[in-house]
C-alpha positions as CSV (number, residue, x, y, z in Angstrom):
1,X,0.0,0.0,0.0
2,X,3.0,2.4,0.4
3,X,3.4,2.8,-3.4
4,X,0.0,4.4,-3.8
5,X,-2.2,6.7,-1.8
6,X,-5.6,5.5,-0.7
7,X,-8.6,7.1,0.9
8,X,-11.8,5.8,2.4
9,X,-14.6,8.3,2.5
10,X,-18.4,8.5,2.4
11,X,-20.1,8.2,-0.9
12,X,-21.0,11.3,-3.0
13,X,-23.6,11.6,-5.8
14,X,-20.9,11.7,-8.5
15,X,-19.7,8.2,-7.3
16,X,-22.9,6.4,-8.4
17,X,-21.9,5.4,-11.9
18,X,-18.3,4.5,-10.9
19,X,-19.2,2.2,-8.0
20,X,-22.1,0.6,-10.1
21,X,-19.6,-0.3,-12.8
22,X,-17.2,-1.9,-10.3
23,X,-20.0,-3.9,-8.7
24,X,-21.5,-5.1,-12.0
25,X,-18.0,-6.0,-13.4
26,X,-17.5,-8.6,-10.6
27,X,-20.5,-10.8,-11.7
28,X,-19.1,-11.9,-15.1
29,X,-15.6,-12.0,-13.8
30,X,-16.5,-14.7,-11.2
31,X,-19.4,-16.3,-13.2
32,X,-22.0,-15.1,-10.7
33,X,-25.7,-15.1,-11.7
34,X,-27.2,-11.7,-12.3
35,X,-30.8,-12.5,-11.4
36,X,-31.3,-12.6,-7.6
37,X,-28.2,-10.6,-6.8
38,X,-26.9,-7.1,-6.1
39,X,-26.4,-6.8,-9.9
40,X,-30.1,-6.2,-10.4
41,X,-30.8,-4.2,-7.2
42,X,-32.3,-0.8,-7.9
43,X,-30.0,0.7,-5.3
44,X,-26.8,-0.5,-7.2
45,X,-27.3,2.4,-9.7
46,X,-28.4,4.8,-6.9
47,X,-25.9,4.1,-4.2
48,X,-25.6,7.6,-2.8
49,X,-29.4,8.0,-2.6
50,X,-29.7,4.5,-1.1
51,X,-27.5,5.2,1.9
52,X,-28.9,8.4,3.4
53,X,-30.6,7.0,6.5
54,X,-29.3,7.9,9.9
55,X,-28.2,4.4,10.7
56,X,-26.5,3.5,7.4
57,X,-23.4,4.5,5.5
58,X,-21.6,3.6,2.3
59,X,-17.9,4.1,2.0
60,X,-15.9,4.6,-1.2
61,X,-12.3,3.4,-1.6
62,X,-10.1,5.7,-3.7
63,X,-6.6,4.7,-4.9
64,X,-4.6,7.6,-6.4
65,X,-7.9,9.6,-6.4
66,X,-9.7,7.0,-8.5
67,X,-12.8,5.1,-7.2
68,X,-11.8,1.5,-7.0
69,X,-14.3,0.0,-4.5
70,X,-16.7,0.3,-1.7
71,X,-18.8,-1.2,1.0
72,X,-21.8,-0.3,3.2
73,X,-23.6,-0.9,6.4
74,X,-27.4,-0.8,6.6
75,X,-30.1,-2.3,8.8
76,X,-30.9,-5.9,7.8
77,X,-34.3,-5.7,6.2
78,X,-37.1,-7.5,8.1
79,X,-34.9,-8.3,11.1
80,X,-34.3,-7.0,14.6
81,X,-33.1,-3.4,15.0
82,X,-29.7,-4.4,16.4
83,X,-28.6,-6.4,13.3
84,X,-27.0,-4.6,10.4
85,X,-25.8,-6.0,7.1
86,X,-22.5,-5.5,5.5
87,X,-23.5,-4.7,1.9
88,X,-22.0,-4.4,-1.6
89,X,-18.3,-4.8,-0.7
90,X,-16.7,-4.9,-4.1
91,X,-13.3,-3.9,-5.5
92,X,-11.6,-3.5,-8.9
93,X,-9.4,-6.4,-9.7
94,X,-6.1,-4.4,-9.7
95,X,-6.5,-3.4,-6.1
96,X,-7.4,-6.8,-4.7
97,X,-4.7,-8.4,-2.6
98,X,-3.4,-5.1,-1.4
99,X,-5.1,-5.2,2.0
100,X,-7.8,-2.6,1.2
101,X,-10.6,-5.2,1.7
102,X,-9.5,-5.8,5.3
103,X,-9.2,-2.1,6.0
104,X,-12.6,-1.4,4.5
105,X,-14.1,-4.3,6.4
106,X,-12.7,-3.1,9.7
107,X,-14.0,0.4,9.0
108,X,-17.5,-0.9,8.3
109,X,-17.6,-3.0,11.4
110,X,-16.3,0.0,13.5
111,X,-19.0,2.3,12.2
112,X,-21.7,-0.4,12.7
113,X,-20.8,-0.6,16.3
114,X,-20.8,3.2,16.6
115,X,-24.3,3.2,15.1
116,X,-25.5,0.9,17.9
117,X,-25.6,-2.4,16.1
118,X,-24.7,-5.5,18.1
119,X,-24.5,-8.0,15.3
120,X,-23.5,-7.8,11.6
121,X,-24.9,-10.2,9.0
122,X,-23.6,-10.7,5.5
123,X,-24.3,-12.8,2.4
124,X,-21.8,-13.9,-0.2
125,X,-21.4,-16.3,-3.0
126,X,-19.2,-19.4,-2.7
127,X,-17.1,-18.2,-5.6
128,X,-15.8,-15.2,-3.6
129,X,-13.4,-17.2,-1.6
130,X,-11.0,-14.4,-0.7
131,X,-13.8,-12.4,0.8
132,X,-15.2,-15.3,2.7
133,X,-11.7,-16.0,4.1
134,X,-11.5,-12.4,5.4
135,X,-14.9,-12.8,7.0
136,X,-14.0,-16.1,8.7
137,X,-10.7,-14.7,10.0
138,X,-12.5,-11.8,11.5
139,X,-15.0,-13.8,13.6
140,X,-18.0,-14.3,11.2
141,X,-19.7,-17.6,11.7
142,X,-21.5,-19.5,9.0
143,X,-25.2,-19.9,9.3
144,X,-27.4,-22.7,7.9
145,X,-30.0,-20.3,6.4
146,X,-30.3,-16.7,5.4
147,X,-31.6,-14.0,7.7
148,X,-33.8,-11.0,6.9
149,X,-35.1,-10.2,3.4
150,X,-32.2,-9.2,1.2
151,X,-33.7,-10.6,-2.0
152,X,-30.3,-12.1,-3.0
153,X,-31.4,-15.7,-3.4
154,X,-28.2,-16.6,-5.4
155,X,-26.1,-16.1,-2.3
156,X,-25.4,-19.5,-0.6
157,X,-23.1,-18.2,2.1
158,X,-24.7,-16.5,5.1
159,X,-22.6,-15.3,8.1
160,X,-23.1,-13.5,11.4
161,X,-20.8,-11.8,13.8
162,X,-21.3,-10.3,17.3
163,X,-19.9,-6.8,17.4
């Protein structure tokens, strides 16, 4: 990370198209289904507008002043108030393996705790092995079934962590 400068900041309206392109590029790269996933979520093209609640935030990762990824925290739909969801954590291929995912992950969990959440839920696809490895190494436990109502029925990995 010392060879480049990076910044994690809250999303701005002008980031919408950039983060949408990053999210959508991951699906064909890993052979993930489009239907029943974040690819087709309405909020994927309106990320700034979708994270304006008082208990939610979406962070953008910049490397050398270019948007290269992001992740967000929101209440888990149709669940208890104390459970949040780590959402839409995606990065451009050229920044993966540099440690940014771990930094973003830690920032999201820290803000989740500050927002008053006591548990964090996430869903993933089994093809995203590096991400799942980060989650496991940071205390997320696998669940036998999904929680809440994310609408992402292609996800077969469900995890939960006490904050």
